N, C-alpha and C positions, 0 to 999 in steps of 0.2 A: 315539611313534605306530607301531604295526607297519604294515608293508606300504604305506609312504609311497611315492607314485608317482614317477618320474623327472620332470624338468621339461619333457621332451618329450612324455611322456605326459599330463601335465596341460594342456599348451598345444596339442597336436595337431602332427601333421605338416606343417600348412598354416596356422599362425598368422598374423595380419595382420601385415604387414611393409612397411616403406619403404625396404627395402635397394634401392640404385640409383635411387632417386627423384631424388636430386640428384647423381648420377653416382658412379662407383665409388671416388673419392678423397675424398668428403665425410666429414667429422669432426664437424659440429656438427647434423646431423640435423633434427629438426623446427625448430629455430631458424632455419632458412631461410624458415620462414612470416613471420618478423617483419622484412618489408620495409619501405622507407620509409613506405610507405601506414599500415602497423600502428603505427610510431612516432608518425605524426602522429595517428592515431585515440586513442593513449595521451595525447599532448599535449592533444587536444580535451578530454580527461576532467578535466584540472585546471581548478578552479574558484577557490579562494581562496588558493592557494599554500602550504597546509600541508605540511610535510615530515616524514618519518618514516624514522628509521633502524631496520633490522630485524634486526640481528645480536645475539646474545647476547654478553654480556661473557665475556672469556677470562680465566680466572684468579679467577672469582667465589669469595668465601668459602665459599659454600655448595657449591663444586664446579661442575665443568663437566658438561652432558648429554653423554654419548657412548655409544655403542655398547658393549655388553660386550665387554671384550677390549683396548679402546682406554682411553687416560689424557686427562685433560685437561692443558692446557698446564703446563709446568714452566719458569718465568721466573726468571732469575738477575741479579742487579745486578752490573755490572762496574765502574763508575765511581761514587762517591758521595762526600759531603763527608769521610767517616771515612778513605777511602782517600787524599784528597788530604792531610789532616791528618797522616797517618801518614808522610807523604813518599814514599809509593808511586806515586803518581799521575802522569800526565804532566805535564810543564810546558810551558804555552803562553806566547809573548810577549805581555806585558800582563797576564799572571795571570788570564786567563778560566780557569773551571772549568766542568765539565759532568758530567752524569749520562750513563750508557750501561747498557744491559742487553742480554741474549741469551735465547732461549727454545728449548726443544725442545718440538715439537708434532706431534700427529698431524694431517695436512692435512685429515682428514675429521673431527677432533675439536672443531669448533666450527661455528656456522652456515657452511655450505658448500654448494658444487656438486660433483656427481659428473662425472667424465669419461665420455663415451659408453664408453668401453671399460672401465669400472670393473667391470661385472658380466657375466656370460656363462654359457652352457651349451653343451654339445656342442662344447668346445673351439673355439668360433667366437664372435667379437665382432660389436660393430655394423658392418654393411655387409658382412658375410661373411667378415671378416678372421681369421686365425689367431690363437688365444690365445697361440701362441708369442711373438706381439710384445709380450707382456708380460715376457718374460724379459730378461735382462742388465742389470738394474740401473734400468730405466725403462720407460716405455710408449711404443714408436716408433709406435704407431697410436692415434688416439681418446683421447689423453692430455687433460688440462684445457686445454693452451694453447691449441688452436684456438678453443675458447669464449671463453676470457679474452681473446683477440685480437679476436675479434668483438664482444664485449659483448651484452647482453641489455636490450632496451627495447622497451616495447608498453603495449597496454591491459592492466591488471591487474584482475582482479575477485576480490573476497574472498568466500568461503562461509564463515559461522561455524556450524559444525555443532554446537559446544556450545552457543551460544546458541539455535540452533534446536530443540534438545532439552531447554532448560531447565536446563542444567548448567554449572557452572564449568568443569567438565572432562570428557570423556568417560571412560567406565570402561577398565580394562585389557581389551584384546582387543575392544572395542566396534567394530563395523564399519558400514560404510555403502557405497552403491553410487552409481553415476552418477545414477540416477533419484532417490536421496535429495539429492543435490547439486543437481539440477533443481528438486526440491520446496523445498528450504531457500532457493533463489535466488528463487523465486516468492514465498516468504512475505516475504522481504526487499525484494521489491518491485525487483528486478533480474533480468537475463537472462545466461546464459553463452553468449556469442557465440563465433562461429567465430575461431579464432586468438588467443583471449584467453589470457593467462597466468593460470594458475589457482592462486589461493591458498586453501589449506583450513586452518581454525583449528579445532584439537580442545581447545585448552585444556591440553594435556598439558605443555607447558612451564612453566605456572603450576602444575601439579600438581608438577611436579620441584622448582620452587624452594620449595613449600610443604611438602615432604615429606622426611623423612629417606632418605638414600641406600639404605638396607637396604629400606626399604618400596618405594621406587620400582624397585628392580631386582628385587625378590622375584618368582619366577615371570614373569621379563621377556617381557612381551608387550605392545605398544603398539596403541592404537586406530587405525584408519585405513580406507582403502578396501581392498576385498576382491575378490580376482580372479574374473572372469567373461570368457567371450569377449566377450559383448556390452558390457561396460565397455571393453575394448580396442578395439573396434570403434567405440565412441563417441569415445574420444579420437583415433582415426585420422580418423574422418569429420568431427570438429569442427576438425581440424588444430590440437590444442592443442600449443604449442611448449614449454611449462615447466610443471611442476607443482611447486608450492612449500607446504610444510607446516611446522607447528611439531612435528613428530615428529622422531625420529632416523633413521627409515627410510621415510618417505613412505608406508607402507602397513601394515596389520595385520602383525605381525612374520612369523606363520605362518598360512597358509591354515587357517581352523577346520575346513573338511570335510576336507582331505586331509592337513594337517601340513606341506605342501610351504613352504619358507622363501623369503619375498621373491619370489613369482611376478610381481609388477608389475615389479620391477627387470629381470627377464627379458623381460617382454612389453612394457613401455612403453620402458625405456632400450635394451636390446640390440636390440629387434626394430623399434620405431617410431622411436627416435631422439630420443625426448621427455627434455629435460634435467630432472633432479631436483635440487631446492634442498632442503636439510633443516636442521633445528634453527633454524627462522627465527621470531623473535619477532614475533607478531602481534596481541597482547592491545591494545597501545595503539592500532594502527590499527583494530582492530575496534570500541574504545570511540567512536572518532571517527566511524566509518561509521555505528554504531547511532545516535548522537545526531543526525545530520542525514538519514540515510536514503539517503546516497549511497555505494555499495559499489564503484564503478570509480574508476581513477586511473591515472597514469602510473607505471609499475613499470620500474626500472632495477637493473642488477647488473652487477658486473664482478669475476669471479674473478681472483685472483692470476695473473701469467703466469708460471707455473712449468714449466720444461722437463721433458716425459716425466712429470708427476705424475698420480696416479689421482684427485685432487680438489683443491679449494683453498678455503681461508676466504674469506668474502665478507660484506659489509655492505651489503645491498641498500638503494636509496634509493626511497621512495615520495613522490610529488608529488601532492596532491589539491586 
């Protein structure tokens, strides 16, 4: 698209920001909203003890859903029965044998959390720190580690946009706004409350597993929330700590009006400190919520504690 504006031109010179709200050294941003009272509010949403794990499998025979340019997990067996039978395996007292394997992965190549310093513009990260902090082999500022050490727990609410629009999955590039989320919540008979962890189902992962990779990635543009200042202000005013979606990038890949790539990463992650969780499997949870009409629950997540990493795999656990 010709004449694509810069991120600053799109977002403006005074975008909504939470920089300094929790001090100049804060690296977890809006997760600070999840104080003990919010955790207990999540616990109060538990009714029958149903447990759902939300990670997509890694190394699925169909392939792993990843952003273009990344690859799925490459796993290799190190110890197996054949190795021991060949005489090349280790020998342990008593004769016990075991399997072992190793993997090469993109840390954001599966269900995952972004570090707050993962995306930026104007050479500046979350809370005003220089993008030079990403140099030197790791992220010395706003890596995934502070989020992993803190953990995520609170009241989650699921908004099923695909079901709301009568589809198995939203179309490529299909957009929706915060008012659409509220309309869908009302139809579901629920509300998005202040400090809720917001889960949004588009069905796009279901589409991934039902579709050849060539079709899924052709003209790659995911459905999702689309940028407006009003949407960003809504996130800020409602003090949303965490956006969780079943898409690879949490938002419509390119802003349909301007062509700017991933402006919500800039405005939510970088400016507001909203944690982003991506590639999260929501279909089974959505079916359960639709069956009994309860769309809130205890949401918990713990990214891996990886020093100076840009993100981390995660297997969120929901109890309802």
